[in-house]
C-alpha positions in Angstrom: 72.9 77.7 -49.7 72.4 74.2 -47.4 69.0 73.5 -45.8 68.3 76.5 -43.2 64.6 75.8 -42.8 63.0 74.9 -39.3 59.3 73.7 -38.1 57.7 76.7 -36.0 54.4 76.0 -34.8 53.7 73.5 -37.7 55.1 75.7 -40.2 58.1 75.4 -42.6 59.9 78.9 -42.1 63.3 79.0 -45.1 65.4 80.2 -42.3 65.1 81.0 -38.3 66.1 84.4 -38.5 63.9 87.3 -37.8 63.6 91.1 -37.6 62.8 92.3 -34.1 59.8 94.4 -34.0 59.5 97.7 -35.0 63.0 97.1 -36.9 61.8 97.5 -40.6 58.6 99.6 -40.8 55.6 98.1 -42.8 57.8 95.7 -44.8 58.2 97.6 -48.0 60.9 100.2 -46.5 63.9 97.2 -47.1 62.9 96.5 -50.8 65.2 99.0 -52.2 67.3 96.9 -50.7 66.6 93.4 -50.6 63.5 91.4 -50.4 61.4 90.6 -47.8 61.0 87.5 -48.4 64.5 87.0 -47.3 63.6 86.6 -43.9 62.5 83.5 -42.5 59.7 85.2 -40.9 58.8 89.3 -40.5 57.6 90.7 -37.3 55.2 93.3 -37.8 55.8 97.0 -35.7 53.8 96.4 -32.6 50.3 96.8 -33.6 47.5 97.9 -31.1 43.2 97.7 -31.5 43.3 101.7 -32.9 46.2 103.4 -34.2 48.9 105.0 -31.9 50.1 108.5 -32.1 53.7 107.5 -30.6 56.1 110.3 -28.7 57.4 113.3 -29.5 61.1 113.3 -31.2 63.7 112.9 -30.6 63.1 109.2 -30.5 66.2 107.9 -31.5 69.1 107.9 -29.7 72.7 106.7 -31.1 75.6 105.3 -27.3 78.4 103.7 -28.0 77.6 100.4 -27.4 73.9 100.6 -28.5 70.4 103.0 -29.4 67.9 104.0 -27.2 64.2 104.6 -29.1 61.4 106.3 -27.8 58.7 105.9 -30.5 56.6 105.7 -28.1 55.0 102.0 -29.9 53.6 104.7 -33.0 51.2 102.8 -35.5 48.4 102.7 -38.0 46.5 100.3 -35.7 45.3 96.3 -36.8 42.7 96.8 -39.0 44.6 99.3 -41.4 47.7 97.1 -41.5 45.4 94.1 -42.4 43.3 95.7 -45.2 46.7 97.5 -46.6 50.1 95.5 -45.8 49.1 92.5 -45.1 48.8 91.0 -48.7 51.9 92.2 -50.2 53.7 89.8 -47.4 51.2 87.0 -48.8 51.6 88.2 -52.2 55.6 87.7 -51.4 55.1 84.3 -49.5 56.7 85.5 -46.6 54.7 84.3 -43.6 54.4 86.9 -40.3 54.5 87.2 -36.8 52.0 90.0 -35.5 53.6 91.7 -32.4 50.7 93.4 -30.6 50.5 95.7 -27.2 47.5 97.3 -25.0 47.9 99.4 -22.1 45.0 98.0 -20.3 44.0 93.7 -21.0 41.1 95.0 -22.6 42.9 96.2 -25.4 45.1 93.9 -25.3 42.5 91.5 -26.4 40.8 93.8 -28.6 43.9 93.5 -30.9 44.0 89.7 -30.5 40.8 89.3 -31.6 40.8 91.1 -34.7 43.9 88.9 -36.4 42.1 86.1 -37.8 44.3 83.1 -38.5 45.7 82.8 -42.4 48.0 80.4 -43.7 50.8 83.0 -43.6 50.7 84.0 -39.8 52.9 82.0 -38.0 51.8 83.5 -34.2 50.7 86.7 -32.4 53.5 87.5 -30.6 52.5 89.8 -27.5 54.6 92.7 -26.1 54.4 92.3 -22.3 56.6 95.8 -21.7 53.8 97.9 -21.6 52.2 100.0 -18.4 49.2 98.8 -16.8 47.8 101.8 -16.5 44.8 100.3 -14.7 47.6 99.0 -11.8 49.1 102.6 -11.9 51.5 102.1 -14.7 53.5 98.7 -13.7 54.5 96.6 -16.6 52.7 93.7 -17.8 55.4 91.3 -17.8 57.1 92.2 -13.7 54.9 90.2 -11.6 54.7 86.5 -12.9 50.5 86.5 -11.8 49.9 89.2 -13.7 51.9 87.4 -16.4 50.1 84.2 -16.5 46.4 86.1 -16.0 46.9 88.4 -19.3 48.7 85.2 -21.5 45.7 83.0 -20.4 42.8 85.9 -20.8 44.6 86.2 -24.2 44.7 82.7 -25.4 41.0 82.6 -24.3 40.3 84.8 -27.4 42.8 83.3 -30.3 43.6 80.3 -32.2 46.8 81.4 -33.4 50.0 80.3 -31.6 50.7 83.2 -29.2 54.4 84.5 -28.3 55.3 86.1 -25.5 58.4 88.9 -25.3 59.3 89.2 -22.2 60.8 92.2 -20.2 64.3 91.9 -19.0 63.7 94.3 -16.3 63.2 91.4 -13.5 64.5 90.0 -10.7 63.9 86.3 -12.2 63.1 86.1 -16.0 63.0 82.1 -15.3 60.3 82.6 -13.3 58.6 85.1 -15.9 59.1 82.4 -18.6 57.3 79.7 -16.4 54.3 82.3 -15.4 54.2 82.4 -19.5 54.3 79.0 -20.3 51.5 78.2 -17.8 49.2 80.5 -18.7 49.5 79.1 -22.3 52.2 80.7 -24.2 53.4 78.3 -27.4 56.7 80.1 -27.3 59.2 83.3 -26.3 60.7 86.3 -27.3 63.7 86.8 -25.1 64.2 90.2 -24.8 63.1 93.1 -25.2 65.1 96.5 -24.7 66.1 97.9 -21.1 64.9 101.5 -19.7 67.6 104.1 -20.6 68.0 107.5 -20.4 70.5 110.2 -22.1 71.9 113.5 -20.2 72.9 116.3 -22.4 75.3 117.8 -20.2 75.5 121.3 -22.7 71.8 121.7 -22.4 71.6 120.0 -19.0 68.1 118.3 -19.9 67.2 114.7 -20.3 66.9 114.7 -24.1 65.4 110.8 -24.1 64.0 108.2 -22.0 63.4 105.2 -23.7 64.5 101.6 -24.5 68.2 100.5 -24.6 69.4 98.3 -27.1 72.4 97.1 -29.5 75.7 94.9 -28.7 75.7 96.4 -24.7 72.4 93.8 -24.7 73.7 90.8 -25.8 75.0 88.6 -22.8 71.9 89.9 -20.6 70.1 88.3 -23.2 71.7 84.9 -23.7 71.3 84.3 -20.1 68.1 85.0 -20.6 67.5 82.5 -23.2 70.0 80.3 -21.3 67.9 80.2 -18.3 64.6 80.0 -19.8 65.0 77.4 -22.6 66.0 75.1 -19.2 63.1 76.0 -17.7 60.2 76.1 -20.0 60.1 73.2 -23.0 58.2 76.0 -25.5 60.8 77.3 -28.1 62.7 80.8 -27.5 63.2 83.8 -30.4 66.4 84.9 -29.2 66.8 88.8 -29.1 69.0 91.5 -28.3 72.2 92.9 -29.8 72.5 90.0 -32.5 75.2 92.7 -34.7 76.7 89.6 -36.7 77.2 85.8 -37.6 79.1 84.9 -34.3 76.5 86.4 -32.1 73.6 84.6 -34.0 75.4 81.3 -33.6 75.8 82.2 -30.1 72.2 82.5 -29.4 71.4 79.3 -31.2 73.8 77.6 -29.2 72.6 78.8 -25.8 69.0 77.1 -26.9 67.5 79.8 -29.0 65.4 78.0 -31.9 65.1 81.3 -33.7 66.9 84.6 -33.5 65.4 88.2 -34.4 67.8 91.4 -35.1 66.9 94.8 -34.9 69.7 97.7 -34.2 72.1 96.0 -36.1 69.7 96.6 -39.5 70.5 100.7 -38.4 74.3 100.1 -38.2 74.3 98.1 -41.6 70.9 97.6 -43.4 72.3 94.4 -45.0 72.9 92.8 -42.1 70.5 90.6 -41.9 71.2 89.0 -45.2 75.1 89.1 -44.0 73.7 87.2 -40.9 72.0 84.2 -42.9 74.6 83.7 -45.1 77.0 83.1 -42.6 74.3 80.9 -40.5 74.2 78.7 -43.7 78.3 78.7 -44.5 78.6 77.7 -40.3 76.4 75.0 -40.6 78.2 73.7 -43.7 81.7 74.2 -42.6 81.0 72.0 -39.0 79.3 69.0 -41.1 75.8 70.3 -39.6 72.2 68.9 -41.3 70.5 72.0 -40.1 70.6 74.7 -37.1 68.9 72.4 -35.1 72.2 70.2 -35.0 73.5 73.2 -32.5 70.7 74.7 -30.7 71.0 74.4 -27.2 74.7 72.2 -27.3 76.5 75.5 -25.2 73.6 74.7 -22.6 73.9 71.3 -22.2 77.5 70.9 -21.7 
């Protein structure tokens, strides 16, 4: 394997490939198949200041070109994660990005403040798709002003780099990216899932409403990466419909400096190590010295 290392927030990652938040549980679940240290960085499940029970079943639904999940952000809480699971990642020398959320600004701040800097923490990743219950349930991430304010306030309670994970459910995602950057975001993850629903014509009901992921999102995510990487100078992590090596390479060429893989793991649990090997083989076959040789080359044509 050649040189896949990347510099991210002054840390050297072994490669630019991460799991998408919530798709590898608490990390240990994938260990019977492949080592967690395969990843450049492990991204945690969405964590909250206090444990959250999530939604009733059904929580997952397979569609022709994707998957709908309605987990409801179930998690054990940020304190228990660091007590029970974080030592495991340090032992495996695997850096961590801490994804977190809240339903009020106070909940976001409380959770971020509980994550203390550590050599094995790369950054916080703030999920801006959550409904703001004090503003009638509108997503924190839909309005530029709200994005600016929440990012700015979270930055005031942490010394860790802050990555804003943006929802695609907006009119102009580059405008949202600029607001996050101006609020102090050090990076972006593009994109989160799209709101979706299923109708069961036999039972005549709607068995699940949730977030749509998978191949159907890839063109939407690629456009977001393309537009936002031109709009802001901060690193972008591409996510959405990456199922194979060609998908991954396309995100780098659109302007992403790293990628996250989610739904592909549910189709093939070995998808992540296969894609990492595939990226390495592509770079070697094309005489590239590293991933930096292809970042943005399609965008800049």
